[in-house]
C-alpha positions, 0 to 999 in steps of 0.5 A: 196755160195761164198768161196772166198771174192772178196775184198781179191783177187789179180785177177779178175773173168775173169782172166785166171787161170791154175789148174794143177793136176785138176783131182786129189783129191785136184785139182778137189776141187780147180776147184769146189771152183773156179767155185762156187766163180764165176771164169769161165776162168779156164784151167785144166791140167791133165796127159793123164793117169788121171782118169777124174771121179772126175773132170767130176762129178764137171763139171756136177754138176756146169752145172746142177746148172747153168741150174736151 
């Protein structure tokens, strides 16, 4: 399932993308949408005090989907 149309992008799927606040409510959803849209070169910035539960859940789901 693609969330972003490839012809409407100003970047390529292999370009590096920085997601700040990646462990937050919106940030983890941005990471999820980017990964599901085929972007794999992500850098996720989080605060040292951030709870990583949401982001880790997103990453586990993506890894499980790729193994299937």
